[in-house]
C-alpha positions as CSV (number, residue, x, y, z in Angstrom):
1,X,-20.5,86.6,-45.5
2,X,-20.7,83.0,-46.2
3,X,-23.8,81.7,-48.1
4,X,-25.4,78.5,-47.2
5,X,-26.8,76.5,-50.3
6,X,-29.3,74.1,-49.1
7,X,-30.1,71.2,-51.3
8,X,-33.4,71.6,-53.2
9,X,-34.8,68.3,-51.8
10,X,-34.1,69.5,-48.2
11,X,-35.8,72.6,-48.7
12,X,-38.7,70.7,-50.2
13,X,-38.7,68.2,-47.2
14,X,-38.6,71.1,-44.7
15,X,-41.7,72.7,-46.5
16,X,-43.6,69.4,-46.2
17,X,-42.7,68.9,-42.6
18,X,-43.8,72.6,-41.7
19,X,-47.1,72.3,-43.6
20,X,-47.9,68.6,-42.6
21,X,-50.0,69.3,-39.4
22,X,-52.0,71.9,-41.5
23,X,-52.6,69.4,-44.3
24,X,-53.5,66.8,-41.7
25,X,-55.9,69.1,-39.9
26,X,-57.7,69.9,-43.1
27,X,-58.1,66.2,-44.0
28,X,-59.0,65.1,-40.5
29,X,-60.6,62.8,-39.7
30,X,-60.0,60.2,-42.4
31,X,-61.0,57.2,-40.4
32,X,-63.0,56.6,-37.1
33,X,-61.8,58.3,-34.0
34,X,-61.7,56.4,-30.6
35,X,-63.3,58.3,-27.6
36,X,-62.0,56.5,-24.6
37,X,-64.6,56.6,-21.8
38,X,-63.4,55.7,-18.3
39,X,-66.6,54.0,-17.2
40,X,-68.6,50.9,-18.3
41,X,-71.8,51.4,-20.4
42,X,-74.7,52.9,-18.6
43,X,-73.2,55.7,-16.3
44,X,-73.4,59.4,-16.6
45,X,-69.9,59.6,-18.4
46,X,-70.8,57.1,-20.9
47,X,-74.2,59.0,-21.6
48,X,-72.3,62.4,-21.9
49,X,-69.6,60.8,-24.2
50,X,-72.1,59.1,-26.6
51,X,-74.0,62.4,-27.0
52,X,-70.8,64.1,-27.7
53,X,-69.5,61.3,-30.0
54,X,-72.9,61.2,-32.0
55,X,-72.7,65.1,-32.5
56,X,-69.1,65.0,-33.8
57,X,-69.7,61.9,-36.0
58,X,-72.5,64.0,-37.7
59,X,-70.6,67.2,-37.8
60,X,-67.1,65.7,-39.1
61,X,-68.2,62.9,-41.4
62,X,-66.5,60.1,-39.4
63,X,-67.5,57.9,-36.5
64,X,-66.4,58.8,-33.1
65,X,-66.6,55.3,-31.4
66,X,-66.9,55.0,-27.7
67,X,-64.3,52.8,-26.2
68,X,-65.4,52.0,-22.5
69,X,-62.5,51.1,-20.2
70,X,-64.1,51.2,-16.7
71,X,-62.2,50.1,-13.4
72,X,-58.8,51.0,-11.7
73,X,-60.1,54.4,-10.4
74,X,-60.1,55.5,-14.1
75,X,-56.3,54.9,-14.3
76,X,-56.7,52.2,-16.8
77,X,-58.5,54.4,-19.3
78,X,-56.3,57.4,-18.6
79,X,-53.1,55.3,-19.3
80,X,-54.5,53.9,-22.5
81,X,-55.3,57.4,-23.7
82,X,-51.9,58.9,-22.5
83,X,-50.0,56.2,-24.5
84,X,-52.0,56.4,-27.5
85,X,-50.6,57.9,-30.8
86,X,-50.9,61.8,-30.8
87,X,-52.5,61.8,-34.1
88,X,-56.1,63.0,-33.2
89,X,-57.6,59.5,-33.5
90,X,-57.7,58.8,-29.8
91,X,-59.5,61.4,-27.7
92,X,-60.2,61.0,-23.8
93,X,-63.5,62.0,-21.9
94,X,-61.8,62.9,-18.7
95,X,-63.8,63.5,-15.5
96,X,-63.4,65.1,-11.9
97,X,-61.5,61.7,-11.0
98,X,-58.7,62.9,-13.3
99,X,-57.9,65.8,-10.8
100,X,-58.7,63.6,-7.7
101,X,-56.2,60.8,-8.6
102,X,-53.1,62.9,-8.2
103,X,-54.1,64.0,-4.7
104,X,-54.6,60.3,-3.6
105,X,-52.0,58.3,-5.4
106,X,-48.3,58.8,-5.4
107,X,-47.2,56.8,-8.4
108,X,-49.4,57.4,-11.3
109,X,-48.1,56.0,-14.7
110,X,-48.6,59.2,-16.4
111,X,-48.4,63.0,-15.5
112,X,-51.9,64.3,-15.1
113,X,-51.4,67.6,-16.8
114,X,-48.3,67.0,-19.1
115,X,-49.7,63.8,-20.6
116,X,-52.5,65.4,-22.3
117,X,-53.4,68.3,-24.6
118,X,-56.6,70.1,-23.2
119,X,-59.5,70.6,-25.7
120,X,-62.6,71.9,-23.8
121,X,-64.5,71.5,-20.6
122,X,-67.6,69.7,-22.0
123,X,-70.2,69.8,-19.2
124,X,-70.4,70.4,-15.4
125,X,-73.1,68.7,-13.2
126,X,-73.9,68.5,-9.5
127,X,-74.0,64.9,-8.0
128,X,-77.1,63.7,-6.1
129,X,-77.2,61.5,-2.9
130,X,-79.9,58.9,-3.8
131,X,-81.0,56.1,-1.3
132,X,-83.0,52.9,-1.7
133,X,-86.3,53.2,0.0
134,X,-85.5,50.8,2.6
135,X,-83.0,53.3,4.1
136,X,-85.0,55.2,6.7
137,X,-83.8,58.6,5.8
138,X,-85.7,61.1,3.5
139,X,-83.0,63.9,3.6
140,X,-79.3,64.7,4.4
141,X,-80.3,65.7,7.8
142,X,-82.1,62.4,8.6
143,X,-79.2,60.5,7.0
144,X,-76.6,62.2,9.2
145,X,-78.7,61.5,12.3
146,X,-79.3,57.8,11.3
147,X,-75.5,57.3,10.6
148,X,-74.8,58.8,14.0
149,X,-77.2,56.6,15.6
150,X,-76.0,53.5,13.7
151,X,-72.3,54.0,13.0
152,X,-70.7,51.6,10.4
153,X,-74.2,50.2,9.6
154,X,-74.9,52.3,6.5
155,X,-73.0,51.4,3.2
156,X,-72.6,53.4,0.1
157,X,-71.7,52.3,-3.5
158,X,-69.4,54.4,-5.8
159,X,-68.0,54.1,-9.2
160,X,-64.6,53.2,-7.8
161,X,-62.0,54.5,-5.1
162,X,-61.1,58.1,-5.8
163,X,-64.0,58.9,-8.0
164,X,-66.2,61.8,-7.7
165,X,-68.9,60.0,-5.9
166,X,-66.6,58.4,-3.5
167,X,-64.9,61.7,-2.6
168,X,-68.2,63.4,-2.2
169,X,-69.2,61.1,0.4
170,X,-65.8,61.1,2.1
171,X,-66.2,64.9,2.3
172,X,-69.5,64.6,3.9
173,X,-68.2,62.0,6.4
174,X,-65.2,64.4,7.3
175,X,-67.5,67.4,7.7
176,X,-70.2,65.7,9.9
177,X,-68.1,62.9,11.7
178,X,-70.4,60.1,10.6
179,X,-69.2,56.7,9.6
180,X,-70.4,55.1,6.3
181,X,-69.0,52.0,4.8
182,X,-67.6,52.2,1.1
183,X,-68.5,49.5,-1.5
184,X,-66.5,50.4,-4.6
185,X,-67.6,49.3,-8.2
186,X,-66.1,49.3,-11.5
187,X,-68.4,52.3,-12.7
188,X,-71.5,54.2,-11.9
189,X,-73.7,51.9,-14.0
190,X,-73.3,48.5,-11.9
191,X,-73.0,50.5,-8.8
192,X,-76.6,52.0,-9.3
193,X,-77.9,48.7,-10.2
194,X,-77.1,47.3,-7.0
195,X,-78.6,50.4,-5.2
196,X,-81.7,49.9,-7.1
197,X,-81.8,46.2,-6.1
198,X,-81.3,47.2,-2.5
199,X,-78.1,45.4,-2.2
200,X,-76.2,48.7,-1.2
201,X,-78.2,51.4,0.6
202,X,-77.2,54.7,-1.1
203,X,-74.9,56.3,-3.6
204,X,-73.7,59.8,-4.6
205,X,-73.7,59.9,-8.4
206,X,-74.7,62.0,-11.3
207,X,-78.3,63.0,-11.7
208,X,-78.1,61.9,-15.3
209,X,-78.8,58.2,-14.7
210,X,-80.2,58.5,-11.1
211,X,-83.2,60.9,-11.3
212,X,-85.4,58.9,-13.7
213,X,-85.4,56.3,-10.8
214,X,-86.3,59.1,-8.3
215,X,-89.2,60.1,-10.5
216,X,-90.4,56.6,-10.7
217,X,-90.1,56.1,-6.8
218,X,-87.5,53.4,-7.1
219,X,-84.8,55.6,-5.4
220,X,-85.1,58.7,-3.0
221,X,-83.1,61.9,-3.6
222,X,-81.5,63.3,-0.3
223,X,-79.5,66.2,-1.6
224,X,-77.5,67.8,-4.5
225,X,-73.8,68.6,-4.1
226,X,-74.0,72.0,-5.5
227,X,-74.0,75.1,-3.4
228,X,-77.4,76.2,-5.1
229,X,-80.6,74.3,-6.0
230,X,-80.2,72.8,-9.5
231,X,-82.4,74.4,-12.1
232,X,-83.1,70.9,-13.4
233,X,-84.1,69.5,-10.2
234,X,-85.2,72.5,-7.9
235,X,-87.1,70.2,-5.5
236,X,-84.0,68.4,-4.2
237,X,-82.2,70.6,-1.5
238,X,-78.4,71.0,-1.8
239,X,-76.5,69.2,1.0
240,X,-75.0,72.8,1.9
241,X,-78.5,73.7,3.3
242,X,-77.7,71.2,6.1
243,X,-74.0,71.2,6.0
244,X,-72.8,74.7,5.4
245,X,-70.0,75.1,2.6
246,X,-70.4,71.6,1.5
247,X,-69.8,71.4,-2.4
248,X,-68.7,68.7,-4.9
249,X,-69.2,69.0,-8.6
250,X,-68.9,66.5,-11.5
251,X,-67.3,67.6,-14.8
252,X,-66.2,66.0,-18.0
253,X,-63.4,67.3,-20.3
254,X,-62.2,66.4,-23.7
255,X,-58.5,65.9,-23.9
256,X,-55.9,64.4,-26.4
257,X,-52.7,62.7,-26.0
258,X,-49.9,65.3,-25.5
259,X,-48.3,66.1,-28.8
260,X,-51.3,66.1,-30.8
261,X,-51.0,68.7,-33.5
262,X,-52.4,72.0,-32.6
263,X,-54.4,72.4,-35.9
264,X,-56.1,69.0,-35.0
265,X,-56.9,70.3,-31.5
266,X,-58.4,73.5,-32.7
267,X,-60.5,71.8,-35.3
268,X,-61.9,69.3,-32.7
269,X,-62.3,72.0,-30.2
270,X,-64.3,74.3,-32.7
271,X,-66.7,71.3,-33.6
272,X,-67.1,70.4,-30.0
273,X,-68.0,74.1,-29.1
274,X,-70.5,74.1,-31.7
275,X,-72.1,70.8,-30.8
276,X,-72.3,72.1,-27.2
277,X,-74.2,75.2,-28.4
278,X,-76.6,73.3,-30.7
279,X,-80.2,73.6,-29.1
280,X,-80.8,69.9,-29.2
281,X,-77.5,69.0,-27.5
282,X,-78.0,71.7,-24.8
283,X,-81.6,70.5,-24.2
284,X,-80.4,66.9,-23.7
285,X,-77.6,68.0,-21.3
286,X,-79.8,70.4,-19.5
287,X,-82.6,68.0,-19.0
288,X,-80.3,65.4,-17.4
289,X,-79.1,68.1,-14.9
290,X,-75.7,68.8,-16.8
291,X,-74.6,72.5,-18.0
292,X,-72.8,72.5,-21.2
293,X,-69.5,74.7,-21.1
294,X,-67.2,74.7,-24.1
295,X,-64.3,76.8,-22.9
296,X,-60.8,77.1,-24.5
297,X,-57.8,74.8,-24.2
298,X,-56.0,77.1,-21.9
299,X,-58.9,77.9,-19.7
300,X,-59.4,74.0,-19.3
301,X,-55.8,73.6,-18.3
302,X,-56.2,76.2,-15.6
303,X,-59.3,74.7,-14.4
304,X,-57.7,71.2,-14.1
305,X,-54.8,72.7,-12.3
306,X,-57.0,74.4,-9.8
307,X,-59.0,71.4,-9.1
308,X,-55.8,69.3,-8.5
309,X,-54.7,72.0,-6.0
310,X,-58.3,71.9,-4.2
311,X,-58.5,68.2,-4.0
312,X,-54.9,68.1,-2.8
313,X,-55.7,70.5,0.0
314,X,-58.8,68.6,1.0
315,X,-57.3,65.2,1.1
316,X,-54.6,66.5,3.5
317,X,-57.1,68.5,5.6
318,X,-59.5,65.6,5.9
319,X,-57.1,62.8,6.1
320,X,-58.9,61.0,3.4
321,X,-57.2,57.8,2.4
322,X,-58.2,55.2,-0.5
323,X,-59.4,51.8,0.6
324,X,-56.7,49.2,0.8
């Protein structure tokens, strides 16, 4: 039998190559980590991202710096993240829109599932329909009646075409036959500002930034998008009490560019799960209406795959189209 004699330098090189990801993970992070957030400052995703970044900074000894890239139906931020070096120094806080875009757009500049390595589902939250007090509706039932009496006269803001808030209202429209006019913005923050000012009549958005304004009387809550009442806001009835079967939830997931070494993925996953389990972090999220999750990467991948299939079926059944 012929024996192959490998040069000692080649053997050493192979050994270094095999062990490099482990060494990198042991030393990671050695410099600040960029957390790309597909929203401008002030929205729910920005709040969740900054809470998570602050916790990871404290746990891992390096700053996790928020990089807010709103607009473009979140495609801008997603493409930036997908094209980043897979070295652990760019992470992406995806949202429900990440699974909605493939259902609505045929030519995304990335593959929604293959372009990213899943880390964990950070949190889930219902959305809430809120209206400026000038809108003469105090419930979803009254909103539907008003919209039927005044078709095309009621407008609603969203954080952009194809986002969770947009699709949640479109779902309500498709199930009830009402006509509401969509006014898209480049993020939930500026959209909410205009609803507060009465420039737009209503919005379906996360309870995180909206409910404080409901408590102050500046906005009126019409209904939650969960099937059951939210423990954080039990006085707000779910839309499903008026429109049976209606459900739409907001979620946030931590992803890395595909090809990021698995030892780094495991390290970020472990520290994120610890952060989500910490009493202070849990209390902060729960107080804002979001439920921390912290599942494993495979569970997150399966979850996103199921979400894409769900929204794809819905878009076809309801004949929902993006605004021109």
